[in-house]
N, CA, C and O atoms as a GROMACS GRO file, in nm:
protein
  604
    1UNK      N    1  -3.422  -0.730   2.013
    1UNK     CA    2  -3.397  -0.630   2.119
    1UNK      C    3  -3.367  -0.693   2.254
    1UNK      O    4  -3.446  -0.782   2.284
    2UNK      N    5  -3.234  -0.658   2.379
    2UNK     CA    6  -3.152  -0.612   2.431
    2UNK      C    7  -3.235  -0.609   2.588
    2UNK      O    8  -3.318  -0.521   2.566
    3UNK      N    9  -3.249  -0.637   2.675
    3UNK     CA   10  -3.215  -0.578   2.792
    3UNK      C   11  -3.167  -0.664   2.866
    3UNK      O   12  -3.178  -0.786   2.884
    4UNK      N   13  -3.084  -0.538   2.926
    4UNK     CA   14  -2.984  -0.564   3.045
    4UNK      C   15  -3.000  -0.508   3.158
    4UNK      O   16  -2.937  -0.405   3.182
    5UNK      N   17  -3.128  -0.586   3.295
    5UNK     CA   18  -3.204  -0.597   3.393
    5UNK      C   19  -3.099  -0.608   3.551
    5UNK      O   20  -3.035  -0.697   3.605
    6UNK      N   21  -3.132  -0.449   3.581
    6UNK     CA   22  -3.075  -0.500   3.732
    6UNK      C   23  -3.132  -0.419   3.858
    6UNK      O   24  -3.170  -0.302   3.870
    7UNK      N   25  -3.121  -0.580   3.993
    7UNK     CA   26  -3.256  -0.599   4.058
    7UNK      C   27  -3.189  -0.412   4.130
    7UNK      O   28  -3.076  -0.364   4.126
    8UNK      N   29  -3.296  -0.366   4.177
    8UNK     CA   30  -3.209  -0.230   4.216
    8UNK      C   31  -3.319  -0.305   4.364
    8UNK      O   32  -3.411  -0.387   4.369
    9UNK      N   33  -3.215  -0.190   4.503
    9UNK     CA   34  -3.304  -0.134   4.590
    9UNK      C   35  -3.412   0.016   4.573
    9UNK      O   36  -3.527   0.039   4.611
   10UNK      N   37  -3.276   0.122   4.474
   10UNK     CA   38  -3.340   0.235   4.395
   10UNK      C   39  -3.257   0.261   4.271
   10UNK      O   40  -3.152   0.207   4.235
   11UNK      N   41  -3.337   0.368   4.208
   11UNK     CA   42  -3.302   0.368   4.100
   11UNK      C   43  -3.279   0.531   4.031
   11UNK      O   44  -3.317   0.604   4.124
   12UNK      N   45  -3.251   0.590   3.958
   12UNK     CA   46  -3.302   0.710   3.935
   12UNK      C   47  -3.216   0.756   3.815
   12UNK      O   48  -3.107   0.702   3.797
   13UNK      N   49  -3.276   0.888   3.701
   13UNK     CA   50  -3.291   0.901   3.595
   13UNK      C   51  -3.239   1.102   3.581
   13UNK      O   52  -3.329   1.182   3.556
   14UNK      N   53  -3.098   1.153   3.599
   14UNK     CA   54  -3.157   1.250   3.524
   14UNK      C   55  -3.095   1.352   3.419
   14UNK      O   56  -2.973   1.358   3.411
   15UNK      N   57  -3.162   1.419   3.353
   15UNK     CA   58  -3.103   1.466   3.228
   15UNK      C   59  -3.148   1.625   3.268
   15UNK      O   60  -3.255   1.686   3.265
   16UNK      N   61  -2.967   1.668   3.320
   16UNK     CA   62  -2.905   1.812   3.380
   16UNK      C   63  -3.022   1.895   3.182
   16UNK      O   64  -3.134   1.937   3.155
   17UNK      N   65  -2.936   1.879   3.136
   17UNK     CA   66  -2.982   1.998   3.008
   17UNK      C   67  -3.154   1.988   2.951
   17UNK      O   68  -3.196   2.077   2.877
   18UNK      N   69  -3.227   1.892   2.986
   18UNK     CA   70  -3.408   1.922   2.985
   18UNK      C   71  -3.434   1.954   3.132
   18UNK      O   72  -3.556   1.965   3.144
   19UNK      N   73  -3.368   1.977   3.260
   19UNK     CA   74  -3.473   2.000   3.357
   19UNK      C   75  -3.509   1.861   3.442
   19UNK      O   76  -3.526   1.862   3.564
   20UNK      N   77  -3.519   1.734   3.354
   20UNK     CA   78  -3.606   1.622   3.379
   20UNK      C   79  -3.548   1.474   3.491
   20UNK      O   80  -3.475   1.380   3.458
   21UNK      N   81  -3.592   1.493   3.589
   21UNK     CA   82  -3.541   1.360   3.680
   21UNK      C   83  -3.674   1.218   3.703
   21UNK      O   84  -3.796   1.206   3.713
   22UNK      N   85  -3.552   1.138   3.703
   22UNK     CA   86  -3.712   1.047   3.735
   22UNK      C   87  -3.624   0.936   3.820
   22UNK      O   88  -3.526   0.874   3.779
   23UNK      N   89  -3.714   0.925   4.007
   23UNK     CA   90  -3.660   0.798   4.032
   23UNK      C   91  -3.783   0.705   4.064
   23UNK      O   92  -3.901   0.739   4.061
   24UNK      N   93  -3.738   0.596   4.091
   24UNK     CA   94  -3.780   0.468   4.173
   24UNK      C   95  -3.725   0.369   4.309
   24UNK      O   96  -3.615   0.358   4.365
   25UNK      N   97  -3.822   0.324   4.325
   25UNK     CA   98  -3.711   0.235   4.461
   25UNK      C   99  -3.714   0.080   4.428
   25UNK      O  100  -3.691   0.056   4.310
   26UNK      N  101  -3.740  -0.044   4.522
   26UNK     CA  102  -3.712  -0.129   4.486
   26UNK      C  103  -3.800  -0.175   4.333
   26UNK      O  104  -3.918  -0.153   4.308
   27UNK      N  105  -3.682  -0.255   4.233
   27UNK     CA  106  -3.810  -0.335   4.163
   27UNK      C  107  -3.660  -0.298   4.051
   27UNK      O  108  -3.557  -0.244   4.091
   28UNK      N  109  -3.675  -0.328   3.960
   28UNK     CA  110  -3.559  -0.317   3.839
   28UNK      C  111  -3.508  -0.133   3.706
   28UNK      O  112  -3.571  -0.049   3.642
   29UNK      N  113  -3.400  -0.157   3.725
   29UNK     CA  114  -3.318  -0.055   3.599
   29UNK      C  115  -3.353  -0.184   3.528
   29UNK      O  116  -3.357  -0.300   3.569
   30UNK      N  117  -3.384  -0.115   3.377
   30UNK     CA  118  -3.392  -0.142   3.238
   30UNK      C  119  -3.332  -0.129   3.142
   30UNK      O  120  -3.399  -0.081   3.051
   31UNK      N  121  -3.145  -0.167   3.097
   31UNK     CA  122  -3.131  -0.045   3.024
   31UNK      C  123  -3.168  -0.146   2.818
   31UNK      O  124  -3.131  -0.241   2.749
   32UNK      N  125  -3.237  -0.063   2.818
   32UNK     CA  126  -3.297  -0.181   2.647
   32UNK      C  127  -3.215  -0.076   2.567
   32UNK      O  128  -3.208   0.047   2.574
   33UNK      N  129  -3.143  -0.190   2.470
   33UNK     CA  130  -3.116  -0.249   2.330
   33UNK      C  131  -3.234  -0.202   2.198
   33UNK      O  132  -3.348  -0.242   2.222
   34UNK      N  133  -3.226  -0.163   2.133
   34UNK     CA  134  -3.325  -0.191   1.973
   34UNK      C  135  -3.226  -0.199   1.908
   34UNK      O  136  -3.127  -0.126   1.916
   35UNK      N  137  -3.251  -0.316   1.816
   35UNK     CA  138  -3.116  -0.362   1.667
   35UNK      C  139  -3.239  -0.357   1.570
   35UNK      O  140  -3.357  -0.389   1.584
   36UNK      N  141  -3.175  -0.312   1.480
   36UNK     CA  142  -3.224  -0.275   1.370
   36UNK      C  143  -3.322  -0.436   1.309
   36UNK      O  144  -3.287  -0.549   1.340
   37UNK      N  145  -3.419  -0.412   1.239
   37UNK     CA  146  -3.543  -0.512   1.258
   37UNK      C  147  -3.630  -0.586   1.316
   37UNK      O  148  -3.704  -0.675   1.272
   38UNK      N  149  -3.604  -0.516   1.478
   38UNK     CA  150  -3.719  -0.577   1.584
   38UNK      C  151  -3.830  -0.570   1.573
   38UNK      O  152  -3.870  -0.483   1.496
   39UNK      N  153  -3.894  -0.624   1.616
   39UNK     CA  154  -4.033  -0.603   1.613
   39UNK      C  155  -4.150  -0.592   1.698
   39UNK      O  156  -4.094  -0.584   1.807
   40UNK      N  157  -4.235  -0.587   1.715
   40UNK     CA  158  -4.343  -0.535   1.811
   40UNK      C  159  -4.327  -0.705   1.916
   40UNK      O  160  -4.321  -0.720   2.038
   41UNK      N  161  -4.324  -0.794   1.821
   41UNK     CA  162  -4.300  -0.959   1.907
   41UNK      C  163  -4.162  -0.941   2.034
   41UNK      O  164  -4.153  -0.957   2.155
   42UNK      N  165  -4.075  -0.904   1.931
   42UNK     CA  166  -3.966  -0.882   2.019
   42UNK      C  167  -3.982  -0.747   2.122
   42UNK      O  168  -3.889  -0.705   2.191
   43UNK      N  169  -4.087  -0.701   2.119
   43UNK     CA  170  -4.131  -0.604   2.274
   43UNK      C  171  -4.203  -0.651   2.333
   43UNK      O  172  -4.206  -0.597   2.444
   44UNK      N  173  -4.301  -0.765   2.320
   44UNK     CA  174  -4.351  -0.836   2.359
   44UNK      C  175  -4.319  -0.957   2.424
   44UNK      O  176  -4.383  -1.002   2.519
   45UNK      N  177  -4.206  -1.018   2.366
   45UNK     CA  178  -4.170  -1.142   2.445
   45UNK      C  179  -4.052  -1.047   2.617
   45UNK      O  180  -4.039  -1.083   2.734
   46UNK      N  181  -3.997  -0.933   2.545
   46UNK     CA  182  -3.877  -0.890   2.618
   46UNK      C  183  -3.988  -0.864   2.777
   46UNK      O  184  -4.013  -0.939   2.872
   47UNK      N  185  -4.036  -0.709   2.741
   47UNK     CA  186  -4.146  -0.689   2.828
   47UNK      C  187  -4.220  -0.761   2.910
   47UNK      O  188  -4.264  -0.711   3.013
   48UNK      N  189  -4.243  -0.887   2.873
   48UNK     CA  190  -4.301  -0.980   2.967
   48UNK      C  191  -4.240  -1.043   2.987
   48UNK      O  192  -4.296  -1.136   3.044
   49UNK      N  193  -4.082  -1.068   2.968
   49UNK     CA  194  -4.024  -1.168   3.060
   49UNK      C  195  -3.916  -1.053   3.172
   49UNK      O  196  -3.849  -1.083   3.271
   50UNK      N  197  -3.940  -0.902   3.095
   50UNK     CA  198  -3.857  -0.870   3.297
   50UNK      C  199  -4.006  -0.880   3.346
   50UNK      O  200  -4.025  -0.990   3.397
   51UNK      N  201  -4.107  -0.806   3.346
   51UNK     CA  202  -4.190  -0.860   3.418
   51UNK      C  203  -4.244  -0.995   3.556
   51UNK      O  204  -4.289  -0.999   3.671
   52UNK      N  205  -4.203  -1.077   3.453
   52UNK     CA  206  -4.166  -1.196   3.505
   52UNK      C  207  -4.067  -1.274   3.547
   52UNK      O  208  -4.063  -1.393   3.578
   53UNK      N  209  -4.012  -1.216   3.545
   53UNK     CA  210  -3.911  -1.262   3.599
   53UNK      C  211  -3.875  -1.250   3.747
   53UNK      O  212  -3.897  -1.161   3.830
   54UNK      N  213  -3.815  -1.362   3.754
   54UNK     CA  214  -3.846  -1.387   3.928
   54UNK      C  215  -3.732  -1.420   3.993
   54UNK      O  216  -3.683  -1.531   4.018
   55UNK      N  217  -3.678  -1.253   4.027
   55UNK     CA  218  -3.520  -1.263   4.125
   55UNK      C  219  -3.519  -1.210   4.229
   55UNK      O  220  -3.417  -1.168   4.283
   56UNK      N  221  -3.647  -1.203   4.283
   56UNK     CA  222  -3.675  -1.124   4.382
   56UNK      C  223  -3.721  -1.208   4.514
   56UNK      O  224  -3.836  -1.252   4.516
   57UNK      N  225  -3.652  -1.228   4.601
   57UNK     CA  226  -3.670  -1.373   4.744
   57UNK      C  227  -3.775  -1.325   4.819
   57UNK      O  228  -3.809  -1.215   4.863
   58UNK      N  229  -3.816  -1.434   4.822
   58UNK     CA  230  -3.880  -1.428   4.903
   58UNK      C  231  -3.906  -1.499   5.040
   58UNK      O  232  -3.808  -1.564   5.076
   59UNK      N  233  -4.015  -1.505   5.127
   59UNK     CA  234  -4.018  -1.557   5.265
   59UNK      C  235  -3.864  -1.617   5.346
   59UNK      O  236  -3.796  -1.588   5.444
   60UNK      N  237  -3.867  -1.726   5.223
   60UNK     CA  238  -3.732  -1.832   5.255
   60UNK      C  239  -3.555  -1.777   5.206
   60UNK      O  240  -3.448  -1.838   5.211
   61UNK      N  241  -3.580  -1.679   5.174
   61UNK     CA  242  -3.468  -1.640   5.071
   61UNK      C  243  -3.420  -1.645   4.960
   61UNK      O  244  -3.330  -1.572   4.918
   62UNK      N  245  -3.493  -1.757   4.882
   62UNK     CA  246  -3.520  -1.795   4.759
   62UNK      C  247  -3.508  -1.675   4.633
   62UNK      O  248  -3.518  -1.560   4.674
   63UNK      N  249  -3.495  -1.685   4.543
   63UNK     CA  250  -3.547  -1.634   4.513
   63UNK      C  251  -3.643  -1.656   4.397
   63UNK      O  252  -3.595  -1.717   4.302
   64UNK      N  253  -3.805  -1.606   4.385
   64UNK     CA  254  -3.924  -1.721   4.353
   64UNK      C  255  -4.031  -1.559   4.352
   64UNK      O  256  -4.154  -1.570   4.347
   65UNK      N  257  -3.989  -1.470   4.355
   65UNK     CA  258  -4.150  -1.319   4.312
   65UNK      C  259  -4.086  -1.264   4.230
   65UNK      O  260  -3.969  -1.228   4.250
   66UNK      N  261  -4.152  -1.245   4.120
   66UNK     CA  262  -4.115  -1.118   4.017
   66UNK      C  263  -4.172  -0.932   4.057
   66UNK      O  264  -4.192  -0.892   4.172
   67UNK      N  265  -4.186  -0.855   3.945
   67UNK     CA  266  -4.177  -0.696   4.004
   67UNK      C  267  -4.386  -0.722   3.989
   67UNK      O  268  -4.424  -0.611   4.027
   68UNK      N  269  -4.476  -0.777   3.967
   68UNK     CA  270  -4.539  -0.866   4.019
   68UNK      C  271  -4.630  -0.848   4.120
   68UNK      O  272  -4.726  -0.775   4.146
   69UNK      N  273  -4.534  -0.987   4.195
   69UNK     CA  274  -4.526  -1.005   4.306
   69UNK      C  275  -4.496  -0.903   4.365
   69UNK      O  276  -4.576  -0.896   4.458
   70UNK      N  277  -4.413  -0.799   4.368
   70UNK     CA  278  -4.365  -0.711   4.506
   70UNK      C  279  -4.383  -0.584   4.524
   70UNK      O  280  -4.334  -0.499   4.599
   71UNK      N  281  -4.521  -0.587   4.382
   71UNK     CA  282  -4.542  -0.452   4.320
   71UNK      C  283  -4.430  -0.329   4.324
   71UNK      O  284  -4.425  -0.211   4.359
   72UNK      N  285  -4.344  -0.433   4.266
   72UNK     CA  286  -4.203  -0.317   4.250
   72UNK      C  287  -4.196  -0.229   4.108
   72UNK      O  288  -4.288  -0.233   4.026
   73UNK      N  289  -4.125  -0.183   4.098
   73UNK     CA  290  -4.091  -0.035   3.973
   73UNK      C  291  -4.022  -0.076   3.902
   73UNK      O  292  -3.953  -0.177   3.917
   74UNK      N  293  -4.030   0.024   3.774
   74UNK     CA  294  -3.985  -0.018   3.666
   74UNK      C  295  -3.872   0.132   3.633
   74UNK      O  296  -3.917   0.246   3.632
   75UNK      N  297  -3.710   0.094   3.605
   75UNK     CA  298  -3.677   0.271   3.513
   75UNK      C  299  -3.652   0.200   3.384
   75UNK      O  300  -3.582   0.099   3.382
   76UNK      N  301  -3.739   0.277   3.212
   76UNK     CA  302  -3.653   0.200   3.153
   76UNK      C  303  -3.583   0.325   3.095
   76UNK      O  304  -3.628   0.439   3.101
   77UNK      N  305  -3.489   0.293   3.049
   77UNK     CA  306  -3.373   0.322   2.985
   77UNK      C  307  -3.295   0.319   2.878
   77UNK      O  308  -3.189   0.260   2.896
   78UNK      N  309  -3.323   0.390   2.708
   78UNK     CA  310  -3.252   0.332   2.635
   78UNK      C  311  -3.121   0.339   2.562
   78UNK      O  312  -3.045   0.424   2.515
   79UNK      N  313  -3.131   0.221   2.575
   79UNK     CA  314  -2.919   0.202   2.561
   79UNK      C  315  -2.893   0.137   2.421
   79UNK      O  316  -2.905   0.017   2.399
   80UNK      N  317  -2.855   0.234   2.328
   80UNK     CA  318  -2.807   0.188   2.216
   80UNK      C  319  -2.664   0.053   2.192
   80UNK      O  320  -2.630  -0.043   2.122
   81UNK      N  321  -2.615   0.158   2.338
   81UNK     CA  322  -2.457   0.098   2.303
   81UNK      C  323  -2.491  -0.077   2.347
   81UNK      O  324  -2.399  -0.159   2.352
   82UNK      N  325  -2.600  -0.106   2.370
   82UNK     CA  326  -2.574  -0.272   2.395
   82UNK      C  327  -2.539  -0.293   2.310
   82UNK      O  328  -2.439  -0.357   2.340
   83UNK      N  329  -2.545  -0.289   2.168
   83UNK     CA  330  -2.522  -0.308   2.073
   83UNK      C  331  -2.450  -0.301   1.957
   83UNK      O  332  -2.473  -0.333   1.840
   84UNK      N  333  -2.323  -0.235   2.037
   84UNK     CA  334  -2.213  -0.221   2.046
   84UNK      C  335  -2.091  -0.310   1.998
   84UNK      O  336  -2.019  -0.351   2.089
   85UNK      N  337  -2.060  -0.341   1.884
   85UNK     CA  338  -1.942  -0.457   1.841
   85UNK      C  339  -1.796  -0.386   1.843
   85UNK      O  340  -1.765  -0.288   1.776
   86UNK      N  341  -1.711  -0.458   1.936
   86UNK     CA  342  -1.588  -0.392   1.995
   86UNK      C  343  -1.469  -0.526   1.941
   86UNK      O  344  -1.354  -0.535   1.985
   87UNK      N  345  -1.508  -0.584   1.877
   87UNK     CA  346  -1.428  -0.696   1.852
   87UNK      C  347  -1.356  -0.661   1.776
   87UNK      O  348  -1.276  -0.750   1.746
   88UNK      N  349  -1.336  -0.527   1.700
   88UNK     CA  350  -1.221  -0.454   1.604
   88UNK      C  351  -1.203  -0.372   1.635
   88UNK      O  352  -1.288  -0.286   1.659
   89UNK      N  353  -1.047  -0.354   1.651
   89UNK     CA  354  -1.040  -0.176   1.709
   89UNK      C  355  -1.010  -0.157   1.840
   89UNK      O  356  -0.945  -0.245   1.897
   90UNK      N  357  -1.051  -0.041   1.910
   90UNK     CA  358  -1.072   0.014   2.034
   90UNK      C  359  -1.200   0.103   1.997
   90UNK      O  360  -1.262   0.126   2.101
   91UNK      N  361  -1.244   0.146   1.914
   91UNK     CA  362  -1.331   0.245   1.949
   91UNK      C  363  -1.491   0.102   1.818
   91UNK      O  364  -1.482   0.062   1.702
   92UNK      N  365  -1.632   0.074   1.955
   92UNK     CA  366  -1.718  -0.021   1.892
   92UNK      C  367  -1.762   0.066   1.791
   92UNK      O  368  -1.767   0.189   1.796
   93UNK      N  369  -1.811  -0.051   1.647
   93UNK     CA  370  -1.961   0.016   1.578
   93UNK      C  371  -2.103  -0.065   1.631
   93UNK      O  372  -2.139  -0.173   1.677
   94UNK      N  373  -2.164   0.088   1.583
   94UNK     CA  374  -2.264   0.103   1.688
   94UNK      C  375  -2.384   0.023   1.514
   94UNK      O  376  -2.506   0.038   1.524
   95UNK      N  377  -2.358  -0.010   1.454
   95UNK     CA  378  -2.435  -0.029   1.338
   95UNK      C  379  -2.564  -0.137   1.321
   95UNK      O  380  -2.651  -0.132   1.233
   96UNK      N  381  -2.554  -0.209   1.402
   96UNK     CA  382  -2.672  -0.289   1.400
   96UNK      C  383  -2.775  -0.279   1.532
   96UNK      O  384  -2.854  -0.360   1.580
   97UNK      N  385  -2.735  -0.130   1.572
   97UNK     CA  386  -2.882  -0.093   1.674
   97UNK      C  387  -2.998  -0.008   1.566
   97UNK      O  388  -2.999   0.055   1.460
   98UNK      N  389  -3.060  -0.037   1.637
   98UNK     CA  390  -3.189   0.021   1.537
   98UNK      C  391  -3.143   0.213   1.559
   98UNK      O  392  -3.093   0.263   1.660
   99UNK      N  393  -3.192   0.300   1.401
   99UNK     CA  394  -3.182   0.388   1.415
   99UNK      C  395  -3.271   0.455   1.459
   99UNK      O  396  -3.363   0.375   1.471
  100UNK      N  397  -3.347   0.663   1.530
  100UNK     CA  398  -3.430   0.622   1.596
  100UNK      C  399  -3.523   0.639   1.545
  100UNK      O  400  -3.621   0.618   1.617
  101UNK      N  401  -3.558   0.689   1.378
  101UNK     CA  402  -3.709   0.629   1.328
  101UNK      C  403  -3.737   0.505   1.373
  101UNK      O  404  -3.834   0.507   1.449
  102UNK      N  405  -3.677   0.371   1.352
  102UNK     CA  406  -3.740   0.261   1.401
  102UNK      C  407  -3.709   0.225   1.546
  102UNK      O  408  -3.757   0.122   1.594
  103UNK      N  409  -3.639   0.295   1.608
  103UNK     CA  410  -3.646   0.197   1.800
  103UNK      C  411  -3.723   0.321   1.857
  103UNK      O  412  -3.745   0.292   1.974
  104UNK      N  413  -3.770   0.433   1.833
  104UNK     CA  414  -3.812   0.550   1.920
  104UNK      C  415  -3.972   0.440   1.962
  104UNK      O  416  -3.994   0.381   2.067
  105UNK      N  417  -4.054   0.446   1.845
  105UNK     CA  418  -4.180   0.361   1.815
  105UNK      C  419  -4.188   0.191   1.869
  105UNK      O  420  -4.292   0.126   1.854
  106UNK      N  421  -4.084   0.140   1.922
  106UNK     CA  422  -4.057   0.012   1.966
  106UNK      C  423  -3.989   0.059   2.065
  106UNK      O  424  -4.059   0.020   2.158
  107UNK      N  425  -3.912   0.109   2.107
  107UNK     CA  426  -3.915   0.162   2.308
  107UNK      C  427  -4.077   0.247   2.344
  107UNK      O  428  -4.136   0.225   2.449
  108UNK      N  429  -4.114   0.312   2.272
  108UNK     CA  430  -4.236   0.350   2.370
  108UNK      C  431  -4.354   0.227   2.353
  108UNK      O  432  -4.412   0.222   2.461
  109UNK      N  433  -4.402   0.141   2.275
  109UNK     CA  434  -4.436   0.027   2.286
  109UNK      C  435  -4.370  -0.042   2.438
  109UNK      O  436  -4.420  -0.071   2.546
  110UNK      N  437  -4.270  -0.048   2.398
  110UNK     CA  438  -4.215  -0.130   2.511
  110UNK      C  439  -4.209  -0.113   2.672
  110UNK      O  440  -4.225  -0.187   2.769
  111UNK      N  441  -4.182   0.003   2.653
  111UNK     CA  442  -4.274   0.094   2.793
  111UNK      C  443  -4.427   0.124   2.802
  111UNK      O  444  -4.448   0.178   2.910
  112UNK      N  445  -4.517   0.112   2.745
  112UNK     CA  446  -4.696   0.101   2.719
  112UNK      C  447  -4.701  -0.077   2.751
  112UNK      O  448  -4.791  -0.118   2.824
  113UNK      N  449  -4.602  -0.175   2.694
  113UNK     CA  450  -4.632  -0.285   2.768
  113UNK      C  451  -4.593  -0.297   2.882
  113UNK      O  452  -4.659  -0.367   2.960
  114UNK      N  453  -4.499  -0.247   2.916
  114UNK     CA  454  -4.460  -0.267   3.074
  114UNK      C  455  -4.587  -0.197   3.215
  114UNK      O  456  -4.627  -0.223   3.328
  115UNK      N  457  -4.608  -0.073   3.077
  115UNK     CA  458  -4.755  -0.085   3.200
  115UNK      C  459  -4.845  -0.084   3.244
  115UNK      O  460  -4.899  -0.020   3.334
  116UNK      N  461  -4.881  -0.191   3.152
  116UNK     CA  462  -5.003  -0.286   3.139
  116UNK      C  463  -4.944  -0.388   3.198
  116UNK      O  464  -5.029  -0.459   3.252
  117UNK      N  465  -4.833  -0.429   3.211
  117UNK     CA  466  -4.755  -0.566   3.287
  117UNK      C  467  -4.755  -0.552   3.418
  117UNK      O  468  -4.756  -0.654   3.486
  118UNK      N  469  -4.752  -0.392   3.497
  118UNK     CA  470  -4.677  -0.346   3.570
  118UNK      C  471  -4.760  -0.277   3.632
  118UNK      O  472  -4.769  -0.296   3.754
  119UNK      N  473  -4.843  -0.182   3.570
  119UNK     CA  474  -4.897  -0.087   3.660
  119UNK      C  475  -4.858   0.038   3.628
  119UNK      O  476  -4.759   0.081   3.687
  120UNK      N  477  -4.932   0.132   3.519
  120UNK     CA  478  -4.892   0.238   3.470
  120UNK      C  479  -4.779   0.335   3.547
  120UNK      O  480  -4.699   0.405   3.486
  121UNK      N  481  -4.790   0.325   3.727
  121UNK     CA  482  -4.809   0.415   3.798
  121UNK      C  483  -4.629   0.358   3.891
  121UNK      O  484  -4.564   0.403   3.986
  122UNK      N  485  -4.610   0.228   3.787
  122UNK     CA  486  -4.519   0.192   3.867
  122UNK      C  487  -4.399   0.172   3.768
  122UNK      O  488  -4.314   0.085   3.787
  123UNK      N  489  -4.399   0.282   3.634
  123UNK     CA  490  -4.293   0.262   3.507
  123UNK      C  491  -4.270   0.419   3.531
  123UNK      O  492  -4.354   0.507   3.547
  124UNK      N  493  -4.071   0.427   3.527
  124UNK     CA  494  -4.027   0.542   3.467
  124UNK      C  495  -3.989   0.520   3.370
  124UNK      O  496  -3.973   0.411   3.315
  125UNK      N  497  -3.959   0.675   3.320
  125UNK     CA  498  -3.757   0.644   3.209
  125UNK      C  499  -3.692   0.756   3.222
  125UNK      O  500  -3.704   0.850   3.301
  126UNK      N  501  -3.588   0.724   3.093
  126UNK     CA  502  -3.557   0.844   3.078
  126UNK      C  503  -3.590   0.898   2.967
  126UNK      O  504  -3.702   0.879   2.920
  127UNK      N  505  -3.477   0.995   2.891
  127UNK     CA  506  -3.565   1.072   2.719
  127UNK      C  507  -3.521   1.010   2.622
  127UNK      O  508  -3.416   1.056   2.579
  128UNK      N  509  -3.571   0.900   2.555
  128UNK     CA  510  -3.464   0.854   2.479
  128UNK      C  511  -3.395   0.912   2.336
  128UNK      O  512  -3.457   0.965   2.243
  129UNK      N  513  -3.236   0.884   2.345
  129UNK     CA  514  -3.128   1.004   2.311
  129UNK      C  515  -3.101   1.095   2.373
  129UNK      O  516  -3.027   1.182   2.326
  130UNK      N  517  -3.142   1.102   2.474
  130UNK     CA  518  -3.058   1.190   2.582
  130UNK      C  519  -2.960   1.170   2.681
  130UNK      O  520  -2.967   1.073   2.757
  131UNK      N  521  -2.846   1.273   2.688
  131UNK     CA  522  -2.759   1.214   2.766
  131UNK      C  523  -2.798   1.251   2.889
  131UNK      O  524  -2.840   1.364   2.911
  132UNK      N  525  -2.785   1.129   3.015
  132UNK     CA  526  -2.820   1.106   3.100
  132UNK      C  527  -2.734   1.026   3.267
  132UNK      O  528  -2.668   0.923   3.280
  133UNK      N  529  -2.761   1.096   3.334
  133UNK     CA  530  -2.711   1.018   3.428
  133UNK      C  531  -2.810   0.909   3.491
  133UNK      O  532  -2.930   0.926   3.471
  134UNK      N  533  -2.776   0.819   3.553
  134UNK     CA  534  -2.865   0.677   3.605
  134UNK      C  535  -2.793   0.628   3.670
  134UNK      O  536  -2.683   0.582   3.641
  135UNK      N  537  -2.864   0.631   3.802
  135UNK     CA  538  -2.830   0.600   3.924
  135UNK      C  539  -2.869   0.490   3.954
  135UNK      O  540  -2.985   0.462   3.923
  136UNK      N  541  -2.804   0.410   4.010
  136UNK     CA  542  -2.829   0.220   4.022
  136UNK      C  543  -2.772   0.209   4.141
  136UNK      O  544  -2.651   0.210   4.164
  137UNK      N  545  -2.884   0.194   4.240
  137UNK     CA  546  -2.790   0.096   4.402
  137UNK      C  547  -2.862   0.009   4.309
  137UNK      O  548  -2.948   0.038   4.226
  138UNK      N  549  -2.815  -0.091   4.338
  138UNK     CA  550  -2.787  -0.257   4.273
  138UNK      C  551  -2.760  -0.368   4.405
  138UNK      O  552  -2.674  -0.404   4.485
  139UNK      N  553  -2.920  -0.393   4.356
  139UNK     CA  554  -2.998  -0.474   4.513
  139UNK      C  555  -2.888  -0.652   4.490
  139UNK      O  556  -2.933  -0.720   4.398
  140UNK      N  557  -2.773  -0.712   4.557
  140UNK     CA  558  -2.765  -0.849   4.541
  140UNK      C  559  -2.580  -0.808   4.516
  140UNK      O  560  -2.513  -0.775   4.614
  141UNK      N  561  -2.538  -0.814   4.420
  141UNK     CA  562  -2.641  -0.762   4.287
  141UNK      C  563  -2.692  -0.860   4.173
  141UNK      O  564  -2.642  -0.964   4.130
  142UNK      N  565  -2.765  -0.817   4.151
  142UNK     CA  566  -2.862  -0.922   4.104
  142UNK      C  567  -2.859  -0.863   3.927
  142UNK      O  568  -2.938  -0.771   3.907
  143UNK      N  569  -2.812  -0.890   3.856
  143UNK     CA  570  -2.798  -0.835   3.717
  143UNK      C  571  -2.807  -0.941   3.552
  143UNK      O  572  -2.704  -0.992   3.506
  144UNK      N  573  -2.927  -0.956   3.493
  144UNK     CA  574  -2.929  -1.055   3.392
  144UNK      C  575  -2.986  -0.963   3.310
  144UNK      O  576  -3.053  -0.861   3.327
  145UNK      N  577  -2.921  -1.057   3.167
  145UNK     CA  578  -2.959  -1.026   3.067
  145UNK      C  579  -3.016  -1.091   2.969
  145UNK      O  580  -2.956  -1.193   2.936
  146UNK      N  581  -3.123  -1.062   2.904
  146UNK     CA  582  -3.208  -1.095   2.773
  146UNK      C  583  -3.272  -1.104   2.690
  146UNK      O  584  -3.391  -1.072   2.683
  147UNK      N  585  -3.187  -1.165   2.585
  147UNK     CA  586  -3.207  -1.089   2.419
  147UNK      C  587  -3.334  -1.165   2.375
  147UNK      O  588  -3.363  -1.268   2.436
  148UNK      N  589  -3.415  -1.118   2.270
  148UNK     CA  590  -3.530  -1.185   2.240
  148UNK      C  591  -3.507  -1.253   2.114
  148UNK      O  592  -3.606  -1.291   2.053
  149UNK      N  593  -3.416  -1.270   2.076
  149UNK     CA  594  -3.369  -1.269   1.979
  149UNK      C  595  -3.289  -1.515   2.014
  149UNK      O  596  -3.311  -1.621   1.956
  150UNK      N  597  -3.226  -1.481   2.104
  150UNK     CA  598  -3.196  -1.631   2.196
  150UNK      C  599  -3.321  -1.647   2.302
  150UNK      O  600  -3.304  -1.632   2.423
  151UNK      N  601  -3.503  -1.693   2.218
  151UNK     CA  602  -3.557  -1.750   2.284
  151UNK      C  603  -3.559  -1.909   2.337
  151UNK      O  604  -3.641  -1.945   2.421
   0.00000   0.00000   0.00000
């Protein structure tokens, strides 16, 4: 399981075809990729890392605070393309990405774990498998990549 975490001043997602939108203020936009064979252990590790990552500035300007410390929000977006393999040719292969029947329960478990860690009302999401327009107003910019298989 892989997450690209972007520290944001605000973020949002719109799915016009479904009349859906969600918005957060200060916190993280988390792009979440789920790989074949990922488990609930990967979910727990990655969600705990996301919630606890100390990349927000304290009163001395040092990155020393987490989402929990700043009462920040998280916008979680499923993104199978994080497992795209572009080593051969010009069109990436996505065979490592988990199929929806495997990925959806893990995506939902990740959301639930983040809600447990930072608060249910602090977590917003996209819709799994939908074509989404994601707005990211990066803060810093600060972007961190975490892979549950590289502990």
